[in-house]
N, C-alpha and C positions, 0 to 999 in steps of 0.2 A: 531650630532643629525640628521641633514638633510640626511646624507648618510644612517643612520640606517632606517630612515623613508622611503627613496627610496627603500632600500633593502626589507623592509617589504612589501611595496606596490607591488614590483615586484613578491614577493612570493605569496601574496594574489591574484594577477592577475592570477596565475597559478592554484589557487584552483578551479575555476569554471570549466575549462576543465578537471582537475583531477577528480572532483566530477562527471562530466558527464561520464567520462570513467569508474569510479567506478560503477555508476548506470548501465551503459551498460553491464559491466562484471557480475554484480550481477544478472541482469535480463536475461542474456544469458543462458537460461535453455533449452538445447536441449531435455531433458527428458520430459518436461511438455506436449507436444502434445501426448505422448504415455505413460504417467504416469499410467493411469488406466490399459491399456493392460500389462504394465510391472509388476504392482502389481498382476494382474491376473496370469501372468506367474510364479509368486512365490507362487501360490496357495491360494491367499487371496480372500475373498468374498467382496461384495460392503460395507457391514457393517464394515468389518475389514479395508478396505481402508479409510473409513471415521473415523474409530477409530484411525488410524495412524495420520490423520490430526488433530484429537482431541488431541493426544499426543503432536504433534508439537505445537499446539495452547496453551496447558497447560504449556509447557516449556517456550514459549515466554511470557505467562501470568505471570509466577512466576518471570522471569528475566527481563521483559521489563522495569518496573519502576526503579528497582535498576540500570540497565544499563543506563537508561536515566539520572538518578541522577548523576551517575559517569561521564557521558559526560558533565553535567553542572558543576560539582564540580572539576573534575580533568582534563578536556579537551576533546574536541571532537576527535582529531586526534588519540590519543592512543586507545580509545574505538573502533573507526572505524577499526584500524589495527588489534586489537584482534578479532573483529567480522569477518573480512575478513579471518583470519587464521582458525577460527572455521568452517566457511562455506566451505573453501577449504578441511578441514578434513572430513566434512560430505560428500562432493562429492566423495572423495577418498574411503570412506567406501562402496559406491555402488558396488565397484569391488569385494567385499568379503562377503557381508552380504547375508543371506538366511532366508526365512520364516519371520513370523511376529515378533519374538523377535529381529532378526538382523536388520530388517527394523525399528523397534522401536528405536534402538540405533542410526541409521542414522538420524531419525527425531529429536532425542535428540540433536545431534551435530549441525544439521542444525538450530534447534530452538534457541539454545544458540547464534549462529552466527548471525542469523537474528535479534535477540533482541538487539544485540550490534550495528548493523548497523541502525536499525529502529529509526528514530527520530534524531540520531546524525548527519547523513549526511545532512538532511534538515536544522538542526540547524546551522551547520557549513556553509552551503550555505548562509543563512540569515545573519549570523555574518559577513561573508566575504563581502557581498554586502553593509551592513550598514557601515562597517569599510572603505569601498571604497567610501562612500558617494553617493551610487546609489539611484535613485528616487524610489518611490513606484511602479511606472509603470514598471521600469526595473526589480524590484524584482518579480513582477507578471509574467513578460515574462520569467525570468530565472526559476521560479518554473514550468511554463508550459513546458519549454525546458527539464528540468531534468526529469520530469514525462514522457514526450513524448519519450525521447531517451531510456528510459527503455522499453517502448512498442515497439520501433523499434528493440531493441535488442531481445525482445521476438519473434517478427515477423521473423527476420533473423535466429534466432536459430531454429525456427519452420521449416523454409524452409530447413535448413541444416539437420534437423531430417529426413525429407522425403528423402533427397538425401542419407543419411547414410543407411536408411533402403533399398533403391533401390540397393545400391552396397553391402550391407551386411545384418545385422539383428539388433535386439535390443541390443545385446552385444556391437556392435560398437558404438551405441548411448551412452551407459553407459560409455565406455572408453573415448569418447570425453567430456562427462560431467565431468568426473573426472579431465581431463586435464584443463578444463576451470577454475577450482578452483584456480589454480596458477595465472591466470590472475587477479582475484579479489585481491589477495595479492599485486601483482605488481601495480595495479591501486591505492592502498591506500598509497604507499610509498611517492609520491611527495607532499602530503598534508601538509599545514602549519596551525598551530593553529592561529585563528583570535581573536583579542581582543573583548570581550563582551562589548557592549555599552548599556547604559540606554536610555530612551526615549529622554533625552535632549542631547544625544551625548557624555556623560561622561562615563569613564570606570566603569564597574560594578564589585562588589565583588563576589567571589565565595560563593554560598549559603551553609548554614548548613542544616541538615535534618529538624530541626524545622522551619527554615526560609522558606524552600521549602513548608512545609505543610501550613504555614501561608500565603504565597503569593498565593499559589494555591487556598486556601479558599477565599482569597480576589478576585482573578480572577473569581471564580465561582459566587460570589455574586455581582460583579461589573456591569455586563451587561447581560440583557436578551438575547441579540443577541449572545454574546460569549457563554453563557450557552447552548442555543438551537443549536448553531453550533457544539459545542463539542459533544453533545449527538447524533446529526445526523451523524456526520462523524465517530463516534465510532460504530454505530449500523446499519445504513442503508446499507453499503456495504455487509452485510451478505446476502442480497437478491440476489445479483449477484454472490456471492461466491459459494453458493450451486449449482446454475445453471451451473457454469463453471466446477464443478467436475462431474456433471451428463451428460454433453454434450458428452464426449468421450464414455461413456456407451451407449448413444443414437445412436452414429455413429456405434458402434458394432452391435446393434440391427437392424440398417438399412442396415447392410451388406456392409458398406463402407470399402474398402481395407485399411490396415494399412499404406500403402505407401502415402496415401492422407491425413493422420491425420496432418502431419506437415504443409502442405500447407493450410489446412482449419484453423488450429490453428493460423498460421501466419497471414492469412487474418483477422481473428477476432482481433488479437493483434494490427494490424495496425489500426483497427477501434478505439481502445482505444486511440492510439496516435493521430489520426486525430481529434477525438472529444475533447481530452484534449487540443490540440492546438487551437481549435475553441472557447474555453470558453471565453477568453477576448472579441472576436468579438461578440459572442452571448449575453454575459452579457451586452455589450454596447448597443446593438440594441433591445433586448427583455426585459432587466432588470432582476435582480436576482430572483424576485418573480415568473415571468412567466416561467423562465428557470427551477426553482425548481419544479413548478407544472408539467411541462412536464416530468421532470426526474422521478417524483413520479409515473407516469402512466406506465413507460416502463417495470418494472418487472411484473406487473399484466398482461399486454398484452403479454409479452414474455412467461410467464409460460403457459398461456391459449393457445397461438399459438403452443407451443411445444407439449402440451398434445393432441391437437385436429388435428394435421397435421402429415404427414409422408413423407418419402423421403427427397429430398434435400430442400423441402420447410421449413423444420425445421431449416435450416441454417439462414433463414431470421429472424425467431423469436429469435434464439440464439444471433444474431447480436445485438439485442436491449439491452441485458445485458452488452455487451462489450462497446457499445456506452454510456450507463448510467454510467458505471464505469469510463470512461474517463471524463465525464462531472462532476460527483460528486466529484471525487478525487481532481481535480484542483480547482473547484469552492469553495468547503468548506475547502480544504487544505490551500489555499491562505487566505481565510477569517479568519481562526483560527490563522495561524502563524503571520499575520500582527497585531493581537491584543494581542499577548503574549510577555512580556519582554524577551529580548535575554538571560538573565541569567537563565531562566526557560523554554526556548522553547523546548529543547530536552525532559525534563520531561513531559511536557504537551502532546507532540506528543506520547510519550511512554504510557501515561495514556489512550489516545484515542485508541491506538492499543490494550491496555489491555482489554477494554470493548468489542472490536471486537472479541478478542480471547475467552472471556467468552461465547459469542454466538456460536462460533465454537465448543467449548467443549461440550456445552449443546445440540446444535442442530445437529451437524454432525453425530454422531452414529445413532440417530433416523432417519435421512434422509436416511442413508444407509440401515437401518432396513426396512424402508418403501419400498424401491426399491426391496430388496431381498424377502420380504414377500408378498407385494401387487402388485408389478409390477411398471414399469416406469410411465405409464400413470396415475395411481392413485396417485403416489408420486408427479407428476407435478401438478395435479389438487389440491392436498392438499397444495402445496407451493403457488399456485396461490391464493387460498382462504386466506391463512395466510398473504400473502404479502399486501393485501388490508388494513387491520387495521394497520399493521406495518409501511408501507410507509406513510399512512395518519398521524399516531400518531407521527412519527418522523419529517416529513417535514411541516405539517400544522402549528405547533407552530412557526417554523422558518419563514415560509411565513408571518404569522400574524405579527411577530416582525419586519420583513423587511418592510412590508407595512406601519406599524405604524411609523417606522424610516424615511421612505421616506416622509410620510405626515407631519412629524414634523421637517423635515430637520435635522435629527440627524443620519447621516450615520454610526456613531460609535456604535449605538445601543440605543434603548429606555431605559431610566433609568441608563445610564452610570454614574458610580461614578468614582472618581479619583483613578486610579490604582497606586500601589507602583511602582516607577521607578526602584528600585533595592532592594536588600536584606537589604541595610542600612536603608530603610524607614520602615521596619517591626518593 
């Protein structure tokens, strides 16, 4: 028995570096810095580009929760491997697809793969750390690391993108992107399924569909803090998402040469990684309420600055969105996952992603339409105006709950009720 335990412990010890490699390969997207110019080269308008992103979001929306449930019920490892294979297939399709219909098929394959990976990798990471008896502080640091390494991969792939354009053209970028799909599959192979533990450290049972619905309902009603965190992490990232897809079009309008797109995108991606790693330090010194208040102002200032400035000054304002992305992803991602039982963590992460995708489906095509019809400046001003009530409506309730929790010495959340520890308690 002890030999088996040691063998499992050794395998679990390899999960963290394997998951870090998986996240690195997954985020190594050499196409991202030039995605908008690439789509333009295929004859697409800005509205069609955002429509492609809406298709991707719709596919993820439909498959996200089922894939998260499968990861909870059947195991994280198998779902991650299937997702990796689908992502690799999607990247390979870039070599042969043409026009909007072909690119829509590419987005379909990529969306299915991303939905499999989303939530399952983070759930396996938490399962692994819990099974190894890691402290809450170590779990927070590991979450910060896995998030940051993804951004480092994005930065390095962006730099490679500029180098590939310097020695060749966009077709060389697409070829390298297709080849990196195989690296995602290889990174998923060493993973070991970790035992799911309940809050008291006991093995948890695999949930049925009805048990999942019941425990998710219990989680929703158990804590004001959990509920506010879930809503904020699901919807607030939309504010930075639309900005990220407009930035490349803004660079084109400013006359920046394509060879610099990768370097610029890489620098912005590094900002996401840096601010993601700073979250534990900032949270300890400023407190979560002050940190959230500052995050809420960043998109408003960013959109206003991008709309009212020109030249390289726009880079300063664009950087605010990437800093906000790093801060909010780690701060709220850790807050959510630490409060969700391991048996349902992948499902909850998938549900949070689903709400985000709804926002992309509803808002993406309209954003592209606004740019095509009214121009970039008008679209940015409109997004600035919209971001004020959206940011306040999502973060102010969370700030109020946190302030009340701090005042009542209730860090788990005001009104916290006893949560089910596993499906057996439903």
